[in-house]
C-alpha positions in Angstrom: 26.2 -9.8 -0.5 25.3 -11.9 -3.5 28.2 -13.2 -5.7 26.0 -12.8 -8.8 23.5 -10.3 -9.8 21.9 -12.2 -12.7 20.9 -15.9 -12.8 19.9 -17.2 -16.2 18.1 -20.5 -16.5 17.7 -22.8 -19.4 14.1 -24.0 -19.8 13.7 -27.7 -20.9 15.4 -30.1 -18.6 16.4 -27.4 -16.1 13.1 -25.8 -14.9 10.7 -28.1 -16.8 10.7 -31.9 -16.9 10.5 -32.3 -20.7 13.6 -34.1 -21.7 12.0 -37.6 -22.4 9.1 -36.0 -24.1 11.3 -34.0 -26.5 13.5 -37.0 -27.3 10.4 -39.1 -28.1 8.9 -36.4 -30.3 12.1 -36.2 -32.3 12.1 -40.0 -32.8 8.4 -40.1 -33.7 9.0 -37.3 -36.3 11.7 -39.4 -38.0 9.5 -42.5 -38.0 6.5 -40.6 -39.5 8.8 -39.6 -42.4 10.1 -43.1 -42.9 13.6 -42.1 -42.0 16.2 -43.8 -39.7 15.2 -43.0 -36.1 18.0 -41.4 -34.0 19.1 -43.1 -30.8 17.9 -42.0 -27.4 21.4 -40.6 -26.8 21.5 -38.6 -30.0 17.9 -37.3 -29.5 18.8 -36.1 -26.0 22.1 -34.6 -27.1 20.4 -32.0 -29.4 17.9 -30.8 -26.8 18.5 -27.1 -26.2 19.5 -26.3 -29.8 17.1 -24.6 -32.2 15.1 -26.8 -34.5 17.2 -26.0 -37.6 20.4 -26.9 -35.7 18.8 -30.0 -34.1 18.0 -31.7 -37.4 21.1 -30.5 -39.2 23.1 -32.1 -36.4 21.1 -35.4 -36.5 20.9 -35.6 -40.3 23.1 -33.1 -42.2 22.1 -34.7 -45.5 18.4 -34.1 -45.3 16.6 -32.6 -48.3 14.6 -29.5 -47.8 11.4 -31.5 -48.1 12.6 -34.1 -45.5 13.6 -31.3 -43.1 10.2 -29.6 -43.4 8.5 -32.9 -42.9 10.4 -33.7 -39.7 9.8 -30.3 -38.3 6.1 -30.5 -39.0 5.7 -33.9 -37.4 7.9 -32.9 -34.4 5.6 -29.9 -33.7 2.5 -32.1 -34.1 3.8 -34.6 -31.5 5.1 -32.0 -29.1 1.9 -30.0 -29.1 -0.2 -33.2 -28.8 1.3 -34.0 -25.4 2.5 -30.5 -24.3 -0.2 -30.3 -21.6 1.5 -33.2 -19.8 4.8 -31.3 -19.2 5.3 -29.9 -15.7 8.0 -28.0 -13.9 10.3 -29.8 -11.5 9.3 -29.9 -7.9 9.8 -26.7 -5.9 10.7 -24.6 -8.9 8.1 -21.9 -8.0 9.2 -21.7 -4.4 12.9 -21.6 -5.4 12.5 -18.9 -8.0 10.4 -16.8 -5.6 13.1 -17.0 -3.0 15.8 -16.0 -5.4 13.7 -13.1 -6.5 13.2 -12.0 -2.9 17.0 -12.1 -2.5 17.3 -9.4 -5.2 18.6 -11.6 -8.0 17.7 -10.7 -11.5 16.3 -13.9 -13.1 16.1 -14.7 -16.9 15.6 -17.5 -19.3 17.8 -18.5 -22.3 16.3 -21.3 -24.3 16.5 -22.9 -27.7 12.7 -22.9 -27.8 11.0 -20.6 -30.3 9.3 -17.4 -28.9 5.9 -18.9 -29.7 6.9 -22.1 -27.9 8.2 -20.3 -24.8 5.2 -18.0 -24.6 3.0 -21.0 -24.7 5.0 -22.7 -21.9 5.1 -19.6 -19.8 1.3 -19.3 -19.9 1.1 -22.7 -18.3 3.3 -22.0 -15.3 2.9 -19.7 -12.3 6.4 -18.3 -12.2 6.8 -16.6 -15.6 6.4 -13.1 -14.0 9.6 -13.6 -12.0 11.8 -13.4 -15.1 13.1 -10.0 -16.0 14.0 -11.1 -19.6 13.6 -14.2 -21.7 15.4 -14.9 -24.9 14.7 -17.6 -27.5 16.5 -19.5 -30.1 14.7 -17.8 -33.0 15.5 -14.3 -31.8 19.2 -14.3 -32.7 21.9 -16.8 -32.9 21.1 -20.0 -30.9 23.2 -21.8 -28.3 26.1 -22.1 -27.9 26.7 -18.8 -29.7 27.0 -16.1 -26.9 24.5 -13.8 -28.6 21.6 -15.0 -26.5 23.3 -14.5 -23.2 25.0 -11.2 -24.3 21.5 -9.9 -25.2 20.2 -10.6 -21.7 23.2 -9.2 -19.9 23.2 -6.0 -22.1 19.4 -5.6 -21.6 19.8 -5.8 -17.8 23.1 -3.9 -17.6 24.9 -6.8 -15.9 28.5 -7.8 -16.6 29.5 -11.4 -17.4 31.5 -11.6 -14.1 28.2 -11.1 -12.3 26.2 -13.6 -14.4 25.5 -17.2 -13.7 24.1 -19.6 -16.4 22.3 -22.8 -15.2 21.5 -25.6 -17.6 21.3 -29.3 -18.2 23.3 -29.5 -21.5 26.7 -28.8 -22.8 25.1 -26.3 -25.1 24.2 -24.2 -22.0 27.6 -24.5 -20.4 29.3 -23.6 -23.7 26.9 -20.6 -24.0 28.2 -19.4 -20.6 31.8 -20.0 -21.5 31.5 -18.1 -24.8 29.8 -15.2 -23.1 32.5 -15.1 -20.3 30.0 -16.1 -17.6 30.1 -18.8 -14.9 27.9 -21.8 -15.1 26.2 -24.6 -13.0 25.2 -27.9 -14.6 22.2 -29.9 -13.6 22.4 -33.6 -14.1 18.6 -34.4 -14.0 18.0 -33.3 -17.6 19.4 -34.3 -21.0 23.2 -34.6 -20.7 25.4 -36.9 -18.7 27.4 -35.6 -15.7 30.8 -36.5 -17.3 30.0 -34.3 -20.3 28.9 -31.4 -18.1 31.9 -31.6 -15.8 34.2 -31.6 -18.8 33.2 -27.9 -19.4 34.2 -26.9 -15.9 31.0 -25.6 -14.3 31.2 -24.3 -10.8 29.3 -27.4 -9.7 27.0 -30.1 -11.0 23.9 -30.8 -9.0 21.5 -33.8 -9.1 18.2 -32.1 -8.3 16.5 -28.7 -8.2 16.5 -28.8 -4.4 20.3 -29.3 -4.5 20.6 -26.5 -6.9 18.7 -24.1 -4.6 20.8 -25.2 -1.6 24.0 -24.5 -3.5 22.7 -21.1 -4.8 21.7 -19.9 -1.3 25.2 -20.8 0.0 27.3 -19.7 -3.0 25.2 -17.4 -5.2 
């Protein structure tokens, strides 16, 4: 018998290898607007948040015009290279196996609905998700709204829900919703930061994640 009924995945940095691309797009957007460019660490830290929270965190004193200018250039750079982003190795096979083992699968992401729909159209595993929820459809991470919506929609309790993500925002989302979590270290945030939030485990690859899930999920 499975220990969980529902497994919820973050998207960027968890299923899809996009961390470096997103961080570079943030930095280019600042440079295009003649603003001080955030460090690599700061740019990676905000991955997983919605765009509004991202730039409010990086630059809380931005004017409305500066904020709009950064968002515009970020979207330009992201879309320009979006076709180069791919899922991590063995994601399709892993998700298929979990689906065959009767897990409900879902996505909770800081991406916009438009952005996630575009991303889903480019992969061959989108049909495996029972529900997807985006940052512009309610309160973004780490507010529990996103995960609560998914659990309510599928009729699954927090005790039977597992959240998997590469950032502290994902693990805080799980904590705030009363769910368990697993951290993946191959994305945006460092292992020490993930471990500080007491996930069940931190894994270093998608293959390691699958091995853990098949034994402990």
